[in-house]
C-alpha positions in Angstrom: 0.0 0.0 0.0 1.6 3.3 -1.1 1.6 6.6 0.9 -1.5 7.9 -0.7 -3.6 4.8 -0.1 -2.4 4.8 3.5 -3.6 8.3 4.0 -7.0 7.6 2.3 -7.4 4.6 4.6 -6.5 6.5 7.7 -8.8 9.4 6.8 -11.9 7.3 5.9 -11.5 4.8 8.8 -11.4 7.7 11.3 -14.7 8.4 13.1 -16.2 11.9 12.7 -19.9 12.6 12.3 -21.1 16.2 12.3 -20.3 17.8 15.6 -18.0 15.0 16.7 -15.1 15.4 14.3 -12.4 14.9 17.0 -10.8 11.7 15.6 -11.1 12.8 12.0 -9.5 16.2 12.9 -6.6 14.4 14.6 -5.9 12.4 11.5 -6.1 15.4 9.2 -3.8 17.3 11.5 -1.2 14.4 11.5 -0.9 14.7 7.7 -1.5 18.4 7.3 1.2 19.5 9.7 3.8 17.9 7.4 3.2 20.8 4.9 1.6 23.7 6.7 1.3 25.6 9.9 -1.8 24.7 11.8 -4.6 27.0 13.1 -8.2 26.5 14.2 -11.4 28.4 14.3 -13.6 28.3 17.4 -16.1 25.8 16.0 -13.4 23.1 15.4 -12.4 23.5 11.8 -8.7 22.9 11.2 -6.7 25.4 9.0 -3.4 24.6 7.4 -1.5 27.7 6.1 1.3 27.6 3.6 2.8 31.0 2.7 4.1 31.3 -0.8 5.8 34.2 -2.5 3.3 36.7 -1.1 0.6 36.9 1.6 -2.1 37.6 -1.0 -4.0 36.4 -2.9 -5.2 33.9 -0.4 -6.5 30.6 -1.8 -8.8 28.5 0.3 -9.1 24.8 -0.4 -12.0 23.4 1.8 -13.0 19.8 2.4 -15.3 18.9 5.2 -14.2 16.4 7.9 -17.7 15.3 9.0 -19.5 12.3 7.7 -23.1 11.3 7.9 -24.1 9.1 10.9 -26.4 8.9 13.8 -26.9 10.1 17.4 -28.3 8.2 20.4 -31.4 10.0 21.7 -32.6 7.4 24.2 -32.6 3.9 25.6 -35.7 1.6 25.7 -36.4 -0.4 28.8 -35.4 -3.5 26.8 -31.9 -2.0 26.1 -32.3 -0.9 22.5 -31.1 2.5 21.5 -33.3 5.1 19.9 -31.5 7.4 17.5 -31.7 10.3 15.0 -29.9 10.7 11.8 -27.1 13.2 11.5 -27.0 14.3 7.8 -29.1 13.0 5.0 -30.0 9.3 5.0 -32.4 7.2 2.9 -34.1 4.6 4.9 -33.5 1.8 2.4 -29.8 1.9 3.0 -29.9 1.8 6.8 -31.3 -1.4 8.0 -29.1 -4.4 9.1 -26.0 -2.3 8.8 -23.2 -2.4 11.5 -22.4 0.7 13.5 -20.1 1.7 16.3 -21.5 3.6 19.3 -18.8 6.0 20.7 -19.4 6.0 24.5 -17.4 7.6 27.4 -16.4 4.0 28.3 -15.3 3.0 24.8 -16.6 1.8 21.5 -19.7 -0.5 21.3 -20.5 -2.6 18.3 -24.1 -2.4 17.2 -26.5 -3.0 14.3 -29.5 -1.1 13.0 -32.6 -3.2 13.5 -36.4 -3.1 13.1 -39.4 -5.3 13.5 -38.6 -8.5 11.5 -40.5 -9.0 8.2 -41.6 -12.5 9.1 -44.2 -11.1 11.5 -45.3 -8.2 9.2 -48.5 -8.4 7.1 -48.0 -8.8 3.3 -49.0 -5.2 2.9 -46.6 -3.9 5.4 -43.7 -5.8 3.9 -44.1 -3.7 0.7 -43.5 -0.5 2.6 -40.2 1.1 3.4 -39.4 1.0 7.1 -39.2 4.6 8.4 -36.3 5.8 10.5 -38.6 6.3 13.5 -39.3 2.6 13.6 -35.7 1.6 13.6 -33.4 1.1 16.6 -29.8 0.1 17.4 -29.0 -3.2 19.1 -25.8 -3.3 21.1 -26.6 -6.6 22.7 -27.8 -5.2 26.0 -30.4 -7.2 27.9 -32.1 -4.1 29.3 -31.8 -0.4 29.9 -29.6 -0.7 33.0 -27.1 -2.9 31.2 -26.9 -0.5 28.2 -26.2 2.3 30.7 -23.5 0.2 32.4 -21.9 -0.3 29.0 -21.5 3.5 28.8 -24.4 4.5 26.5 -25.7 8.0 27.0 -28.1 10.2 24.9 -26.0 12.3 22.6 -23.4 9.6 21.9 -22.3 9.6 18.2 -22.9 6.5 16.1 -20.5 5.8 13.2 -21.1 3.5 10.2 -18.8 0.5 10.0 -17.1 0.0 6.6 -13.3 -0.6 6.6 -11.2 0.9 3.7 -10.9 -1.7 1.0 -8.9 -1.7 -2.3 -11.2 -3.7 -4.7 -10.3 -6.4 -7.1 -9.0 -4.2 -10.0 -6.7 -2.1 -7.8 -8.3 1.1 -9.0 -11.7 1.0 -7.2 -11.6 2.0 -3.6 -14.5 1.3 -1.2 -14.9 3.0 2.2 -17.2 5.0 4.3 -16.9 8.8 4.6 -15.6 9.6 1.1 -18.0 12.5 1.6 -15.9 14.3 2.4 -12.6 12.9 3.6 -11.7 12.8 -0.1 -11.7 16.6 0.0 -9.4 16.6 3.0 -7.0 14.3 1.3 -7.0 16.5 -1.8 -6.0 19.7 0.0 -3.3 17.8 2.1 -1.8 16.4 -1.1 -1.9 19.8 -2.9 -0.1 21.4 0.0 2.5 18.6 0.1 3.0 19.1 -3.6 3.7 22.8 -3.2 5.7 22.6 0.1 9.0 23.2 -1.6 7.8 24.9 -4.7 7.2 28.7 -4.9 3.6 29.6 -5.6 2.3 33.2 -6.1 -0.1 33.2 -3.2 -0.7 31.9 0.3 -2.5 28.6 0.3 -4.9 27.4 3.0 -6.2 23.8 3.3 -9.2 23.8 5.6 -10.9 20.8 7.1 -14.4 22.2 8.0 -16.8 20.8 10.5 -20.6 20.3 10.4 -21.0 20.7 6.7 -23.7 17.9 6.5 -25.9 19.8 8.9 -25.8 23.3 7.4 -22.3 24.3 6.1 -21.5 25.6 9.5 -17.7 25.1 9.6 -17.3 26.9 6.3 -19.2 29.9 7.7 -16.7 30.4 10.6 -13.5 29.2 8.9 -13.9 31.6 6.0 -13.8 34.4 8.5 -10.4 33.2 9.8 -8.9 32.8 6.3 -10.4 35.8 4.5 -9.8 34.2 1.1 -9.6 35.8 -2.3 -10.5 32.6 -4.2 -12.3 29.6 -2.8 -12.6 25.9 -3.8 -14.7 23.2 -2.2 -13.3 19.8 -2.9 -16.1 17.3 -2.8 -17.5 14.0 -4.1 -19.8 14.2 -7.0 -22.7 11.8 -7.7 -21.7 9.1 -10.1 -24.4 7.9 -12.4 -22.6 5.0 -14.2 -24.8 2.3 -12.8 -28.0 0.4 -13.8 -31.2 2.4 -13.8 -29.7 5.9 -13.8 -30.6 8.0 -16.9 -27.8 10.1 -18.4 -29.7 13.3 -17.6 -30.1 12.3 -13.9 -26.3 12.0 -13.1 -23.7 12.6 -15.8 -20.5 11.8 -13.9 -18.8 8.5 -14.2 -16.0 6.8 -12.4 -12.7 7.1 -14.3 -13.9 10.3 -16.1 -11.7 12.6 -14.1 -12.5 15.5 -11.8 -16.1 16.9 -11.9 -16.6 20.6 -12.2 -19.9 21.6 -10.6 -21.7 24.2 -12.6 -24.7 24.6 -10.3 -26.0 23.5 -6.9 -28.6 24.7 -4.4 -26.1 26.9 -2.6 -24.0 28.6 -5.3 -23.7 29.6 -8.9 -19.9 29.4 -9.6 -17.6 32.1 -10.9 -17.5 31.4 -14.6 -14.0 32.9 -15.2 -12.7 30.6 -12.4 -14.4 27.7 -14.1 -12.8 28.6 -17.4 -9.4 28.9 -15.8 -9.8 25.4 -14.4 -10.9 24.0 -17.7 -8.0 25.7 -19.5 -5.6 24.3 -16.9 -7.0 20.8 -17.3 -6.7 20.9 -21.0 -3.1 22.3 -20.9 -2.1 19.5 -18.4 -4.0 16.9 -20.4 -6.2 16.0 -17.4 -9.6 14.5 -18.1 -12.6 16.4 -16.6 -16.4 16.4 -16.7 -19.2 18.7 -15.8 -22.1 18.1 -13.4 -25.0 20.0 -11.8 -26.9 19.3 -8.6 -30.2 21.1 -8.3 -30.6 20.2 -4.6 -28.1 20.4 -1.7 -25.1 22.5 -1.3 -21.4 22.6 -0.4 -19.0 24.7 1.7 -18.5 26.9 -1.4 -22.0 28.1 -0.7 -20.7 29.9 2.3 -17.3 30.8 1.1 -18.5 32.7 -2.0 -20.6 35.2 0.0 -17.9 36.1 2.4 -17.1 39.8 2.7 -17.7 41.5 -0.7 -17.8 38.1 -2.4 -15.2 35.4 -3.2 -14.8 33.8 -6.7 -15.5 30.1 -5.9 -15.9 26.7 -7.5 -16.6 23.1 -6.5 -14.5 20.3 -7.9 -15.6 16.8 -7.1 -14.3 13.2 -7.3 -17.1 10.9 -8.7 -18.4 8.6 -6.1 -21.1 5.9 -6.0 -23.5 5.4 -3.1 -22.8 8.6 -1.1 -24.7 9.0 2.2 -24.7 5.3 2.9 -22.3 3.0 4.8 -20.0 2.4 1.8 -19.0 4.4 -1.3 -16.8 3.6 -4.2 -14.3 6.0 -6.0 -11.5 5.4 -8.5 -7.9 6.1 -7.6 -7.2 7.7 -11.0 -9.9 10.3 -10.4 -8.3 11.3 -7.1 -4.9 11.6 -8.6 -6.1 13.7 -11.5 -8.0 16.0 -9.1 -4.8 16.6 -7.0 -2.8 17.3 -10.2 -5.4 19.7 -11.4 -5.7 21.7 -8.2 -1.9 21.8 -7.8 -1.6 23.3 -11.3 -4.5 25.8 -10.8 -3.0 27.1 -7.5 0.3 27.8 -9.3 -1.6 30.0 -11.8 -3.5 32.1 -9.2 -1.2 35.1 -8.9 -2.5 38.6 -8.0 -3.2 39.6 -11.6 -5.1 36.4 -12.5 -7.2 36.6 -9.3 -8.0 40.3 -10.0 -9.2 39.3 -13.5 -11.8 36.9 -12.0 -13.9 39.9 -10.8 -12.8 42.8 -13.0 
């Protein structure tokens, strides 16, 4: 396993749902401090700063550290855990999945359960089980035992899905690609530029609580005060059975995805063009995507101060917001190459031209 795969494994295996990013942040810090000085905002986002030739322009590369998961909200008298989702979940991908409950006494293995189908009516078996009817089973015999095991309301619950290199060596399966992939990208870009002059100051920012309202980007952008912003994300891959071309255009192996629209931002078109020109010059494949719903950290970055030219660049991923997603290594490598080349071109004159 090479250095990049080791980092991707460490980042995705780390726990860190929204509001509980402690382990993920420690992992990001361990890699980030190799190439940048470390700062924090007061909400918990981590900021890596790498000064180039000049203090400005300031370039912000943001990837959120939080992943979707669950939170314990109560314990039944029988010892089962009630929970609520943290981030967006679709009920059909939740049942019978393993989870880890993070308690003050240590980790507990659990599984998401519901009333068994064998005792449901034929009509009820046709229905999707709603989140409110699910529970987490940690093997406790009653409420008192669950408490002795350390369970308390408010405990975070993490999906279980170990990092796995799949059969062809290119496909990588893990939890939390959304958005540890963005964190890995800014770490690698900073490492690429550590000993190479660049005409700006570069910030790699691991934000918190993106999945519950882009909150970490709102505070960290105040600390950075950027002149250009990028959100590195996953994009929704549509190269699978049943998905029409106009529903999701991205495909694994097609290169970085340039997001032209989402629910939180219309990107700066001159910045888009600069990225496209750079990709073509460097012979890096790329694709375009649009996401009518949802948003990214760029949705907060671009409205900072008097406005910040911003863009979202994503790595195509299958099955986001579930226990396991799949990306391709080549898409990741191409995205790092592209962002590294773009940062080198963002001098004061070029940045000024984005809004002139």
